[in-house]
C-alpha positions in Angstrom: 51.6 -0.6 294.3 49.5 -2.0 297.1 48.4 -0.3 300.4 51.0 -0.4 303.1 51.8 -3.9 304.3 48.9 -6.3 303.7 46.2 -4.2 305.3 43.4 -3.4 302.8 40.7 -0.9 303.2 37.5 0.1 301.4 37.4 3.5 299.7 34.1 5.4 299.0 34.2 8.1 296.4 30.9 10.2 296.2 30.1 13.3 294.1 27.6 14.8 291.6 27.2 13.9 287.9 30.2 14.6 285.8 32.7 14.9 288.7 35.0 12.3 287.2 34.2 9.7 289.8 34.5 6.7 287.7 37.6 7.5 286.0 39.3 8.5 289.1 38.0 5.4 291.1 39.2 3.0 288.5 42.7 4.6 288.3 43.0 4.5 292.0 41.9 0.9 292.2 44.6 0.2 289.5 47.2 2.0 291.5 46.4 0.1 294.7 45.5 -3.2 293.1 42.1 -3.1 294.5 38.7 -4.0 292.9 36.8 -1.1 291.4 33.0 -1.2 291.7 31.2 1.4 289.4 27.8 1.6 291.2 26.6 4.3 288.7 27.0 1.6 285.9 24.7 -0.6 287.9 22.0 2.0 288.0 22.5 2.7 284.5 22.1 -1.0 283.7 18.7 -1.0 285.4 17.6 2.1 283.6 18.6 0.7 280.2 16.7 -2.5 280.9 13.8 -0.4 281.9 13.9 1.7 278.7 14.2 -1.4 276.6 11.1 -3.0 278.4 9.2 0.1 277.6 8.8 1.1 281.4 8.1 4.6 282.5 10.7 5.9 284.9 7.7 7.0 287.0 6.6 3.3 287.4 8.7 2.6 290.3 6.8 -0.7 291.3 7.4 -2.4 288.0 11.1 -1.0 287.8 11.6 -2.4 291.3 10.5 -5.9 290.2 12.8 -5.6 287.2 15.7 -4.8 289.4 15.1 -7.8 291.6 15.4 -10.1 288.5 18.2 -8.7 287.0 21.6 -10.4 287.3 24.3 -7.7 287.1 28.0 -8.4 286.8 31.0 -6.1 286.7 33.9 -7.7 284.9 37.3 -6.2 284.8 39.1 -6.3 281.3 41.9 -4.8 279.4 39.6 -2.0 278.1 38.2 -1.2 281.5 35.2 -2.6 283.3 32.5 -4.4 281.4 28.9 -4.6 282.6 26.8 -7.7 282.0 23.1 -8.0 282.5 21.8 -11.6 282.5 25.0 -12.4 280.6 24.7 -9.7 277.9 27.4 -7.1 277.6 25.6 -3.7 277.8 28.6 -1.7 278.6 28.6 0.4 275.4 25.0 1.5 275.9 25.2 2.7 279.3 26.3 6.3 278.6 23.9 7.2 275.9 22.0 10.5 276.3 18.7 8.7 276.9 20.1 6.6 279.8 21.8 9.7 281.2 18.8 11.9 281.4 16.6 9.1 282.9 18.9 7.4 285.3 18.4 9.9 288.3 14.7 9.1 288.3 15.3 5.3 288.3 18.0 5.7 290.9 15.5 7.4 293.1 13.2 4.4 293.3 13.5 3.1 296.9 13.2 -0.7 296.0 15.9 -0.2 293.3 18.5 1.6 295.7 17.8 -1.2 298.4 18.6 -3.9 295.9 21.6 -2.3 294.5 23.0 -1.4 298.0 22.6 -5.0 298.9 24.6 -6.2 295.9 27.3 -3.4 296.6 27.8 -4.2 300.1 28.3 -7.9 299.3 30.9 -6.9 296.8 32.8 -5.0 299.6 32.7 -7.6 302.3 36.4 -8.8 301.6 37.8 -5.2 301.7 40.2 -3.8 299.0 37.3 -2.2 297.1 37.1 1.3 295.6 33.4 2.1 295.0 32.0 5.4 293.6 28.5 6.7 293.5 26.3 9.3 295.3 25.6 7.6 298.6 28.5 5.3 299.2 30.0 6.9 302.1 26.6 7.9 303.7 24.4 4.9 303.0 26.2 1.8 301.3 29.6 1.7 303.0 29.2 4.1 306.0 32.2 2.3 307.7 34.6 2.8 304.8 38.1 3.6 306.0 38.5 6.4 303.5 35.7 8.5 302.1 36.1 11.2 299.4 33.6 13.8 298.1 34.7 14.6 294.5 33.3 17.6 292.7 33.9 20.2 290.1 32.3 23.3 288.8 28.9 22.8 287.0 30.5 24.1 283.8 33.4 21.8 283.9 31.2 18.8 284.8 29.0 19.5 281.7 32.0 19.9 279.5 33.5 16.6 280.6 30.2 14.8 279.9 29.9 16.6 276.5 33.3 15.4 275.4 32.4 12.0 276.7 29.2 11.8 274.6 30.9 13.4 271.5 29.7 16.0 269.2 27.7 13.5 267.2 25.4 12.8 270.2 23.1 15.7 269.1 23.1 17.5 272.4 24.6 20.9 273.2 26.8 21.9 276.0 24.1 24.2 277.4 21.5 21.5 277.4 23.8 19.1 279.3 24.5 21.8 281.8 20.8 22.3 282.4 20.2 18.6 282.6 23.1 18.1 285.0 21.6 20.8 287.3 18.3 19.0 287.2 20.1 15.8 288.0 21.9 17.4 291.0 18.4 18.6 292.2 16.9 15.2 292.0 19.9 13.5 293.5 20.2 16.0 296.4 16.4 16.0 297.1 15.5 12.3 296.9 14.0 11.0 300.1 16.1 7.8 300.1 19.9 8.1 300.3 20.3 11.6 298.9 23.5 12.8 297.5 25.3 14.2 300.7 29.0 14.7 301.7 29.6 12.3 304.6 30.8 14.3 307.7 34.1 12.5 307.7 34.7 12.5 304.0 37.8 14.4 302.4 36.6 17.2 300.0 38.3 17.5 296.7 37.3 20.2 294.1 38.9 18.9 290.8 38.2 22.1 288.7 41.5 22.9 286.9 43.2 19.7 288.1 44.7 17.0 286.0 43.5 13.4 286.3 47.0 12.2 287.5 47.1 14.9 290.1 43.6 13.9 291.5 44.5 10.1 291.5 47.8 10.8 293.3 46.0 12.8 296.0 43.6 10.0 296.7 46.2 7.3 296.6 48.1 9.1 299.1 45.0 9.5 301.3 44.4 5.8 300.9 48.0 4.8 302.2 47.6 7.2 305.1 44.1 5.6 306.0 45.6 2.1 305.5 48.5 2.9 308.0 46.1 4.5 310.6 43.7 1.6 310.6 46.4 -1.1 310.6 47.9 0.6 313.6 44.6 0.5 315.5 44.4 -3.1 315.1 47.9 -3.8 316.4 
């Protein structure tokens, strides 16, 4: 199911932690036969490498240098996208509690955001990309033909993350809700590329919605946008 005709667009999906952006973006990309770029996984990869190197998330200069050196690849596979750092598959370590509670501080480092944005823009040059994050529509791909701001109630977002981590992760739902609120505060308040809804973004609150319903809505919007921009170029 490709977009109408052969016209391909870029799709930016932004929203807070736990809104379901990654799952939705991947399924939308599959439906449209587009490339999915998980920008959150890229920041998590930098965070993981910083933790492994024993760097403090407050040491922005050292982490910025680290980000410049890292070779990050997003590889599609039968079980979803795999994330490779310098040739090493780190996918299964990116959603740990330690990475989750540290990534907002790493993502707030200006030099890290600049480097990741450069990589992300290069990935989208050929169009036909679905990219999710927190500043895609406002900073990374401000000219994306479709922008969506995805959210859900704080409780539902925390519950989704709790289920993702599993009960064996040793963290309570209440703790996750507190940490998610703190991450929202950091994301919205950072000086460089804060979490904001782009003025021309479609707003979608997924509280109480099933995943298939959310994906179908965005696929419909994508086809509408492809038709609109295709007509403009005729």
